[in-house]
N, CA, C and O atoms as a GROMACS GRO file, in nm:
protein
  332
    1MET      N    1   0.083  -0.119   0.000
    1MET     CA    2   0.000   0.000   0.000
    1MET      C    3   0.087   0.125   0.000
    1MET      O    4   0.193   0.130   0.062
    2LYS      N    5   0.040   0.223  -0.069
    2LYS     CA    6   0.107   0.353  -0.076
    2LYS      C    7   0.060   0.440   0.040
    2LYS      O    8  -0.036   0.406   0.109
    3LYS      N    9   0.128   0.551   0.060
    3LYS     CA   10   0.089   0.647   0.163
    3LYS      C   11  -0.045   0.709   0.124
    3LYS      O   12  -0.061   0.758   0.012
    4GLN      N   13  -0.140   0.707   0.215
    4GLN     CA   14  -0.271   0.764   0.188
    4GLN      C   15  -0.262   0.916   0.182
    4GLN      O   16  -0.190   0.977   0.262
    5ILE      N   17  -0.332   0.976   0.089
    5ILE     CA   18  -0.328   1.121   0.074
    5ILE      C   19  -0.436   1.185   0.161
    5ILE      O   20  -0.533   1.120   0.200
    6SER      N   21  -0.418   1.313   0.190
    6SER     CA   22  -0.513   1.385   0.275
    6SER      C   23  -0.639   1.421   0.196
    6SER      O   24  -0.642   1.417   0.074
    7ASN      N   25  -0.742   1.457   0.271
    7ASN     CA   26  -0.867   1.500   0.208
    7ASN      C   27  -0.846   1.623   0.122
    7ASN      O   28  -0.906   1.636   0.015
    8GLU      N   29  -0.761   1.713   0.166
    8GLU     CA   30  -0.730   1.834   0.089
    8GLU      C   31  -0.667   1.797  -0.045
    8GLU      O   32  -0.698   1.858  -0.148
    9GLU      N   33  -0.578   1.699  -0.044
    9GLU     CA   34  -0.514   1.653  -0.168
    9GLU      C   35  -0.615   1.588  -0.261
    9GLU      O   36  -0.609   1.606  -0.383
   10ILE      N   37  -0.708   1.513  -0.203
   10ILE     CA   38  -0.813   1.450  -0.283
   10ILE      C   39  -0.897   1.558  -0.352
   10ILE      O   40  -0.923   1.550  -0.472
   11ILE      N   41  -0.938   1.659  -0.276
   11ILE     CA   42  -1.019   1.768  -0.332
   11ILE      C   43  -0.943   1.838  -0.443
   11ILE      O   44  -1.000   1.870  -0.548
   12GLN      N   45  -0.814   1.860  -0.422
   12GLN     CA   46  -0.732   1.926  -0.524
   12GLN      C   47  -0.725   1.841  -0.651
   12GLN      O   48  -0.736   1.895  -0.762
   13LEU      N   49  -0.708   1.711  -0.637
   13LEU     CA   50  -0.699   1.623  -0.755
   13LEU      C   51  -0.831   1.613  -0.830
   13LEU      O   52  -0.833   1.616  -0.953
   14VAL      N   53  -0.942   1.600  -0.757
   14VAL     CA   54  -1.071   1.584  -0.825
   14VAL      C   55  -1.124   1.716  -0.881
   14VAL      O   56  -1.224   1.718  -0.952
   15SER      N   57  -1.056   1.826  -0.848
   15SER     CA   58  -1.095   1.957  -0.902
   15SER      C   59  -1.040   1.978  -1.043
   15SER      O   60  -1.080   2.071  -1.113
   16LYS      N   61  -0.947   1.893  -1.083
   16LYS     CA   62  -0.889   1.903  -1.216
   16LYS      C   63  -0.984   1.842  -1.320
   16LYS      O   64  -1.066   1.757  -1.286
   17GLN      N   65  -0.972   1.884  -1.443
   17GLN     CA   66  -1.057   1.829  -1.548
   17GLN      C   67  -1.010   1.690  -1.592
   17GLN      O   68  -1.092   1.605  -1.627
   18TRP      N   69  -0.880   1.669  -1.590
   18TRP     CA   70  -0.822   1.544  -1.640
   18TRP      C   71  -0.735   1.479  -1.533
   18TRP      O   72  -0.671   1.548  -1.453
   19CYS      N   73  -0.733   1.346  -1.531
   19CYS     CA   74  -0.648   1.270  -1.438
   19CYS      C   75  -0.542   1.193  -1.516
   19CYS      O   76  -0.572   1.127  -1.616
   20SER      N   77  -0.421   1.202  -1.468
   20SER     CA   78  -0.312   1.122  -1.524
   20SER      C   79  -0.304   0.989  -1.448
   20SER      O   80  -0.377   0.967  -1.351
   21THR      N   81  -0.217   0.903  -1.492
   21THR     CA   82  -0.196   0.776  -1.422
   21THR      C   83  -0.149   0.803  -1.280
   21THR      O   84  -0.191   0.735  -1.186
   22LYS      N   85  -0.062   0.901  -1.263
   22LYS     CA   86  -0.012   0.938  -1.129
   22LYS      C   87  -0.126   0.984  -1.039
   22LYS      O   88  -0.130   0.948  -0.922
   23ASP      N   89  -0.217   1.062  -1.094
   23ASP     CA   90  -0.332   1.109  -1.016
   23ASP      C   91  -0.419   0.991  -0.972
   23ASP      O   92  -0.462   0.984  -0.857
   24ILE      N   93  -0.443   0.900  -1.064
   24ILE     CA   94  -0.523   0.780  -1.032
   24ILE      C   95  -0.453   0.698  -0.925
   24ILE      O   96  -0.516   0.645  -0.834
   25GLN      N   97  -0.323   0.688  -0.937
   25GLN     CA   98  -0.244   0.614  -0.839
   25GLN      C   99  -0.264   0.672  -0.698
   25GLN      O  100  -0.280   0.597  -0.602
   26LYS      N  101  -0.262   0.804  -0.688
   26LYS     CA  102  -0.281   0.870  -0.559
   26LYS      C  103  -0.425   0.853  -0.508
   26LYS      O  104  -0.446   0.820  -0.392
   27LEU      N  105  -0.523   0.876  -0.597
   27LEU     CA  106  -0.663   0.869  -0.555
   27LEU      C  107  -0.704   0.728  -0.513
   27LEU      O  108  -0.780   0.711  -0.417
   28ALA      N  109  -0.656   0.628  -0.584
   28ALA     CA  110  -0.695   0.490  -0.556
   28ALA      C  111  -0.603   0.423  -0.454
   28ALA      O  112  -0.632   0.313  -0.406
   29ASN      N  113  -0.491   0.490  -0.421
   29ASN     CA  114  -0.393   0.434  -0.328
   29ASN      C  115  -0.343   0.298  -0.376
   29ASN      O  116  -0.342   0.199  -0.302
   30VAL      N  117  -0.302   0.297  -0.504
   30VAL     CA  118  -0.253   0.175  -0.566
   30VAL      C  119  -0.119   0.202  -0.634
   30VAL      O  120  -0.075   0.316  -0.644
   31GLY      N  121  -0.057   0.097  -0.681
   31GLY     CA  122   0.068   0.110  -0.754
   31GLY      C  123   0.044   0.155  -0.897
   31GLY      O  124  -0.070   0.164  -0.944
   32ILE      N  125   0.154   0.182  -0.965
   32ILE     CA  126   0.146   0.232  -1.102
   32ILE      C  127   0.078   0.132  -1.197
   32ILE      O  128   0.004   0.172  -1.286
   33ARG      N  129   0.103   0.006  -1.178
   33ARG     CA  130   0.043  -0.097  -1.265
   33ARG      C  131  -0.109  -0.098  -1.255
   33ARG      O  132  -0.179  -0.101  -1.356
   34GLN      N  133  -0.160  -0.096  -1.132
   34GLN     CA  134  -0.305  -0.097  -1.112
   34GLN      C  135  -0.368   0.032  -1.161
   34GLN      O  136  -0.478   0.032  -1.216
   35ALA      N  137  -0.297   0.144  -1.142
   35ALA     CA  138  -0.348   0.273  -1.191
   35ALA      C  139  -0.360   0.272  -1.343
   35ALA      O  140  -0.456   0.325  -1.398
   36ARG      N  141  -0.263   0.211  -1.410
   36ARG     CA  142  -0.270   0.201  -1.557
   36ARG      C  143  -0.388   0.115  -1.601
   36ARG      O  144  -0.453   0.144  -1.701
   37ILE      N  145  -0.416   0.010  -1.526
   37ILE     CA  146  -0.529  -0.077  -1.557
   37ILE      C  147  -0.660   0.002  -1.545
   37ILE      O  148  -0.747  -0.007  -1.631
   38ILE      N  149  -0.673   0.078  -1.437
   38ILE     CA  150  -0.794   0.160  -1.416
   38ILE      C  151  -0.809   0.260  -1.530
   38ILE      O  152  -0.918   0.277  -1.585
   39LYS      N  153  -0.699   0.327  -1.565
   39LYS     CA  154  -0.703   0.426  -1.674
   39LYS      C  155  -0.740   0.358  -1.806
   39LYS      O  156  -0.819   0.413  -1.883
   40GLU      N  157  -0.685   0.243  -1.831
   40GLU     CA  158  -0.715   0.170  -1.954
   40GLU      C  159  -0.863   0.129  -1.960
   40GLU      O  160  -0.924   0.136  -2.066
   41GLN      N  161  -0.919   0.088  -1.848
   41GLN     CA  162  -1.060   0.052  -1.844
   41GLN      C  163  -1.148   0.172  -1.879
   41GLN      O  164  -1.244   0.160  -1.955
   42ILE      N  165  -1.114   0.287  -1.824
   42ILE     CA  166  -1.190   0.408  -1.854
   42ILE      C  167  -1.175   0.445  -2.001
   42ILE      O  168  -1.273   0.480  -2.067
   43CYS      N  169  -1.053   0.437  -2.054
   43CYS     CA  170  -1.029   0.466  -2.196
   43CYS      C  171  -1.111   0.373  -2.285
   43CYS      O  172  -1.172   0.418  -2.382
   44ASN      N  173  -1.112   0.245  -2.253
   44ASN     CA  174  -1.187   0.149  -2.333
   44ASN      C  175  -1.337   0.176  -2.331
   44ASN      O  176  -1.405   0.162  -2.432
   45GLU      N  177  -1.389   0.217  -2.213
   45GLU     CA  178  -1.531   0.251  -2.204
   45GLU      C  179  -1.562   0.370  -2.295
   45GLU      O  180  -1.663   0.369  -2.366
   46LEU      N  181  -1.477   0.470  -2.292
   46LEU     CA  182  -1.499   0.589  -2.375
   46LEU      C  183  -1.489   0.556  -2.524
   46LEU      O  184  -1.572   0.600  -2.604
   47LYS      N  185  -1.388   0.478  -2.560
   47LYS     CA  186  -1.369   0.441  -2.701
   47LYS      C  187  -1.487   0.359  -2.752
   47LYS      O  188  -1.528   0.375  -2.867
   48SER      N  189  -1.541   0.272  -2.667
   48SER     CA  190  -1.655   0.189  -2.709
   48SER      C  191  -1.780   0.273  -2.734
   48SER      O  192  -1.871   0.230  -2.804
   49LYS      N  193  -1.783   0.393  -2.675
   49LYS     CA  194  -1.895   0.485  -2.696
   49LYS      C  195  -1.866   0.584  -2.808
   49LYS      O  196  -1.947   0.673  -2.836
   50GLY      N  197  -1.751   0.568  -2.873
   50GLY     CA  198  -1.718   0.650  -2.988
   50GLY      C  199  -1.640   0.777  -2.958
   50GLY      O  200  -1.619   0.859  -3.047
   51PHE      N  201  -1.596   0.793  -2.834
   51PHE     CA  202  -1.520   0.913  -2.798
   51PHE      C  203  -1.373   0.896  -2.836
   51PHE      O  204  -1.320   0.785  -2.837
   52ILE      N  205  -1.310   1.007  -2.866
   52ILE     CA  206  -1.166   1.008  -2.888
   52ILE      C  207  -1.103   1.042  -2.754
   52ILE      O  208  -1.141   1.139  -2.689
   53VAL      N  209  -1.006   0.962  -2.712
   53VAL     CA  210  -0.946   0.977  -2.580
   53VAL      C  211  -0.803   1.029  -2.593
   53VAL      O  212  -0.724   0.975  -2.670
   54PRO      N  213  -0.770   1.135  -2.517
   54PRO     CA  214  -0.632   1.183  -2.519
   54PRO      C  215  -0.537   1.071  -2.471
   54PRO      O  216  -0.578   0.985  -2.393
   55PRO      N  217  -0.414   1.072  -2.517
   55PRO     CA  218  -0.324   0.960  -2.488
   55PRO      C  219  -0.281   0.943  -2.343
   55PRO      O  220  -0.254   0.830  -2.301
   56PHE      N  221  -0.272   1.050  -2.264
   56PHE     CA  222  -0.213   1.036  -2.132
   56PHE      C  223  -0.305   1.068  -2.015
   56PHE      O  224  -0.264   1.058  -1.900
   57VAL      N  225  -0.429   1.105  -2.045
   57VAL     CA  226  -0.521   1.143  -1.938
   57VAL      C  227  -0.662   1.091  -1.966
   57VAL      O  228  -0.696   1.056  -2.079
   58VAL      N  229  -0.742   1.088  -1.860
   58VAL     CA  230  -0.883   1.052  -1.871
   58VAL      C  231  -0.964   1.155  -1.792
   58VAL      O  232  -0.909   1.219  -1.702
   59PRO      N  233  -1.091   1.172  -1.822
   59PRO     CA  234  -1.172   1.269  -1.749
   59PRO      C  235  -1.180   1.235  -1.599
   59PRO      O  236  -1.209   1.121  -1.561
   60THR      N  237  -1.155   1.334  -1.517
   60THR     CA  238  -1.157   1.314  -1.372
   60THR      C  239  -1.294   1.265  -1.326
   60THR      O  240  -1.304   1.183  -1.235
   61GLU      N  241  -1.398   1.317  -1.389
   61GLU     CA  242  -1.535   1.277  -1.352
   61GLU      C  243  -1.552   1.126  -1.359
   61GLU      O  244  -1.617   1.066  -1.272
   62LEU      N  245  -1.495   1.063  -1.460
   62LEU     CA  246  -1.507   0.918  -1.473
   62LEU      C  247  -1.420   0.843  -1.373
   62LEU      O  248  -1.456   0.734  -1.329
   63VAL      N  249  -1.307   0.900  -1.338
   63VAL     CA  250  -1.222   0.840  -1.235
   63VAL      C  251  -1.296   0.842  -1.101
   63VAL      O  252  -1.298   0.742  -1.028
   64VAL      N  253  -1.355   0.956  -1.069
   64VAL     CA  254  -1.431   0.969  -0.944
   64VAL      C  255  -1.544   0.867  -0.940
   64VAL      O  256  -1.567   0.802  -0.837
   65LYS      N  257  -1.613   0.852  -1.050
   65LYS     CA  258  -1.725   0.755  -1.058
   65LYS      C  259  -1.672   0.612  -1.044
   65LYS      O  260  -1.728   0.533  -0.969
   66LYS      N  261  -1.566   0.580  -1.116
   66LYS     CA  262  -1.510   0.443  -1.113
   66LYS      C  263  -1.462   0.406  -0.973
   66LYS      O  264  -1.479   0.292  -0.930
   67LEU      N  265  -1.402   0.502  -0.903
   67LEU     CA  266  -1.348   0.475  -0.770
   67LEU      C  267  -1.450   0.498  -0.659
   67LEU      O  268  -1.420   0.478  -0.541
   68SER      N  269  -1.571   0.541  -0.696
   68SER     CA  270  -1.679   0.569  -0.600
   68SER      C  271  -1.634   0.667  -0.492
   68SER      O  272  -1.653   0.643  -0.373
   69ILE      N  273  -1.574   0.777  -0.536
   69ILE     CA  274  -1.530   0.880  -0.443
   69ILE      C  275  -1.647   0.972  -0.414
   69ILE      O  276  -1.706   1.030  -0.505
   70ASP      N  277  -1.680   0.986  -0.287
   70ASP     CA  278  -1.790   1.072  -0.244
   70ASP      C  279  -1.733   1.210  -0.212
   70ASP      O  280  -1.689   1.236  -0.100
   71ILE      N  281  -1.733   1.297  -0.312
   71ILE     CA  282  -1.671   1.429  -0.298
   71ILE      C  283  -1.741   1.512  -0.191
   71ILE      O  284  -1.674   1.579  -0.113
   72ASP      N  285  -1.873   1.508  -0.186
   72ASP     CA  286  -1.946   1.587  -0.086
   72ASP      C  287  -1.908   1.545   0.056
   72ASP      O  288  -1.891   1.629   0.144
   73PHE      N  289  -1.894   1.415   0.078
   73PHE     CA  290  -1.854   1.365   0.209
   73PHE      C  291  -1.714   1.414   0.245
   73PHE      O  292  -1.690   1.459   0.357
   74ILE      N  293  -1.623   1.404   0.150
   74ILE     CA  294  -1.485   1.447   0.175
   74ILE      C  295  -1.481   1.596   0.203
   74ILE      O  296  -1.410   1.640   0.294
   75LYS      N  297  -1.556   1.674   0.128
   75LYS     CA  298  -1.560   1.819   0.151
   75LYS      C  299  -1.617   1.850   0.290
   75LYS      O  300  -1.563   1.935   0.361
   76SER      N  301  -1.723   1.783   0.328
   76SER     CA  302  -1.782   1.808   0.460
   76SER      C  303  -1.687   1.765   0.571
   76SER      O  304  -1.677   1.832   0.674
   77PHE      N  305  -1.619   1.656   0.552
   77PHE     CA  306  -1.523   1.608   0.650
   77PHE      C  307  -1.406   1.705   0.661
   77PHE      O  308  -1.357   1.730   0.771
   78THR      N  309  -1.362   1.760   0.549
   78THR     CA  310  -1.252   1.856   0.547
   78THR      C  311  -1.291   1.984   0.618
   78THR      O  312  -1.211   2.041   0.692
   79LYS      N  313  -1.415   2.031   0.596
   79LYS     CA  314  -1.462   2.152   0.662
   79LYS      C  315  -1.468   2.133   0.814
   79LYS      O  316  -1.432   2.224   0.889
   80LYS      N  317  -1.514   2.015   0.859
   80LYS     CA  318  -1.523   1.988   1.001
   80LYS      C  319  -1.385   1.989   1.067
   80LYS      O  320  -1.369   2.036   1.180
   81SER      N  321  -1.286   1.935   0.997
   81SER     CA  322  -1.152   1.929   1.055
   81SER      C  323  -1.086   2.067   1.059
   81SER      O  324  -0.993   2.089   1.136
   82GLN      N  325  -1.135   2.160   0.976
   82GLN     CA  326  -1.080   2.296   0.977
   82GLN      C  327  -1.143   2.382   1.086
   82GLN      O  328  -1.086   2.483   1.126
   83ASP      N  329  -1.262   2.342   1.134
   83ASP     CA  330  -1.331   2.419   1.238
   83ASP      C  331  -1.265   2.403   1.373
   83ASP      O  332  -1.310   2.461   1.471
   0.00000   0.00000   0.00000
């Protein structure tokens, strides 16, 4: 297992339009190999729907959905810890 990232880091990553393999690696807390597999799965889903996919990134929205990241929960948890 990799070092878990903070809620603030998660919010920062999911605020971007595109996710790289490194971003997926951090969000999913997995190694580079598993992150590439996740990215490839998202790319294949998009290609099967007829979309053209950039070579090194995937839409962050789909990464969040695939990893079941609850952004509202993380934001509320982050706000509570700042109070």
